[in-house]
C-alpha positions in Angstrom: -14.0 12.3 -17.4 -15.8 12.2 -14.3 -17.6 15.3 -13.4 -15.5 15.7 -9.6 -12.6 15.8 -12.2 -13.4 18.7 -13.9 -12.8 20.6 -10.8 -9.5 19.3 -9.4 -6.4 19.9 -11.0 -4.3 16.5 -10.5 -0.5 17.6 -10.2 2.3 16.7 -8.0 3.4 20.2 -7.9 0.2 21.6 -7.6 -2.4 22.3 -4.3 -3.9 18.6 -3.2 -6.8 18.5 -4.2 -8.6 19.0 -0.3 -7.1 23.0 -1.4 -8.9 23.4 -4.8 -12.3 23.3 -3.6 -14.5 25.1 -1.1 -14.8 23.9 2.4 -18.6 22.1 1.8 -17.1 20.2 -0.5 -14.5 19.0 1.4 -13.4 16.4 4.7 -9.9 15.5 6.3 -8.7 13.1 8.3 -5.3 12.7 9.8 -4.3 9.4 10.2 -3.7 8.6 13.6 -7.2 9.5 14.0 -8.5 6.4 11.8 -8.3 2.3 12.3 -10.0 0.3 9.5 -13.8 0.0 10.7 -13.6 3.5 10.1 -12.1 3.7 6.4 -14.0 1.4 5.8 -17.3 3.1 6.6 -15.8 6.2 4.7 -15.0 4.2 1.3 -18.0 2.9 1.6 -20.1 6.1 2.3 -18.8 7.8 -0.8 -18.4 6.0 -3.9 -21.3 3.2 -3.0 -21.5 1.0 -5.7 -19.4 3.2 -8.3 -17.1 2.2 -10.5 -13.4 3.1 -9.0 -10.6 5.0 -11.1 -7.0 5.7 -9.6 -4.6 8.1 -10.7 -0.7 7.5 -9.4 2.4 8.9 -10.2 4.5 6.5 -12.5 7.2 8.3 -13.0 8.8 11.7 -14.7 10.6 12.6 -17.9 13.5 14.3 -19.5 14.0 15.1 -22.3 14.2 11.2 -23.8 14.5 9.8 -20.3 12.4 7.9 -18.0 12.8 7.7 -14.4 10.7 5.3 -12.8 8.5 5.8 -9.3 8.4 3.0 -7.0 4.9 2.9 -5.6 4.5 -0.9 -4.5 0.7 -0.2 -6.6 1.1 -3.7 -8.4 1.7 -5.8 -5.0 -2.1 -4.4 -3.5 -4.1 -3.8 -6.5 -5.8 -6.0 -8.9 -3.6 -4.1 -12.2 -5.5 -5.3 -16.2 -5.8 -1.9 -17.4 -4.5 1.6 -17.6 -3.8 4.8 -19.5 -0.5 7.0 -18.8 -0.9 10.6 -18.8 2.0 13.2 -18.9 1.5 16.7 -17.2 4.2 19.4 -16.7 5.8 20.6 -14.2 5.6 24.1 -13.4 9.2 24.9 -14.2 8.4 23.5 -17.7 12.1 21.3 -16.6 10.6 17.5 -17.3 7.1 15.9 -16.9 4.9 13.8 -14.6 3.8 10.6 -15.8 0.5 9.2 -14.5 -1.1 6.5 -14.8 -4.7 5.7 -14.4 -6.3 2.6 -13.8 -10.3 1.6 -14.1 -11.5 -0.8 -12.3 -10.2 -0.3 -8.4 -11.5 -3.0 -6.1 -13.2 -1.5 -2.9 -11.3 -4.1 -0.7 -8.0 -3.4 -2.2 -8.1 0.1 -1.6 -9.2 0.1 2.0 -6.2 -2.5 2.3 -4.1 0.6 0.5 -5.3 3.0 3.0 -4.1 0.3 5.9 -0.8 0.0 4.4 -0.1 3.9 4.0 -2.0 4.1 8.1 0.7 1.6 9.2 4.2 3.2 7.2 4.4 1.9 3.8 5.6 4.2 0.9 3.5 6.2 -0.4 2.9 7.2 -3.8 0.9 10.6 -5.2 -1.8 8.7 -5.8 -5.9 9.7 -6.0 -9.5 7.6 -5.8 -12.2 8.2 -7.6 -15.8 8.2 -8.9 -18.2 10.4 -10.7 -18.7 13.0 -7.5 -16.1 12.6 -5.3 -12.4 11.3 -5.1 -10.0 10.7 -2.1 -6.6 11.4 -1.9 -4.7 9.0 0.2 -0.9 10.8 1.6 0.8 9.6 4.9 -0.3 11.8 7.0 -4.0 12.5 6.4 -6.6 11.0 4.4 -8.9 13.9 2.0 -12.6 13.4 0.8 -13.8 16.2 -2.1 -17.1 15.5 -3.5 -20.1 17.7 -5.4 -22.6 16.2 -2.6 -22.1 18.7 -0.1 -25.0 16.6 1.5 -22.8 13.5 1.7 -19.6 15.9 3.6 -21.9 17.5 5.4 -23.1 14.4 6.9 -19.7 12.4 6.9 -18.7 16.0 9.3 -21.3 15.5 11.5 -21.0 11.4 11.8 -17.1 11.5 12.3 -17.3 15.4 14.1 -14.8 13.9 16.9 -12.6 12.6 14.5 -12.5 15.0 11.1 -9.4 17.3 11.2 -10.5 21.0 11.1 -7.1 22.7 11.7 -7.1 23.5 8.4 -10.4 24.9 7.5 -10.1 28.8 8.5 -6.4 28.9 7.2 -7.2 28.0 3.8 -10.6 28.3 3.0 -10.3 29.8 -0.7 -14.3 30.3 -1.0 -14.1 29.1 -4.3 
């Protein structure tokens, strides 16, 4: 397991990764402020030449039943190898079924991000390497990283478009 994933609890019932780390390890962008050039730069900056792993919610398990989540990721990403994980819901009445898919291509990730920005249905999805994690939803693109210097540099470089609304309000002081 990667070092950043030891700090983050991936659970669709729980807090997003952004709120699980201290403010010096995170940066948030609203989709309204991003274009393809910025998304491309952010992804290449945080992930460099490393291998990426995608974790995505693929369904729900109730007793002997399985309900598949329609993600559409197979139309965007080349998927050749995955493993499934099950995580209990907070009320323990069902389990979330997540797939971890390795060797995600950065150009496919960039295309996925732009599709989300343009209204493609979202999945509960994260992308990570050894030290950084990207969380993508219909509203925001969050980056969390163990590399505080990298986060600081992104906040400085993109000062005008970093979303700071939730910083003071939800800082956990971890």
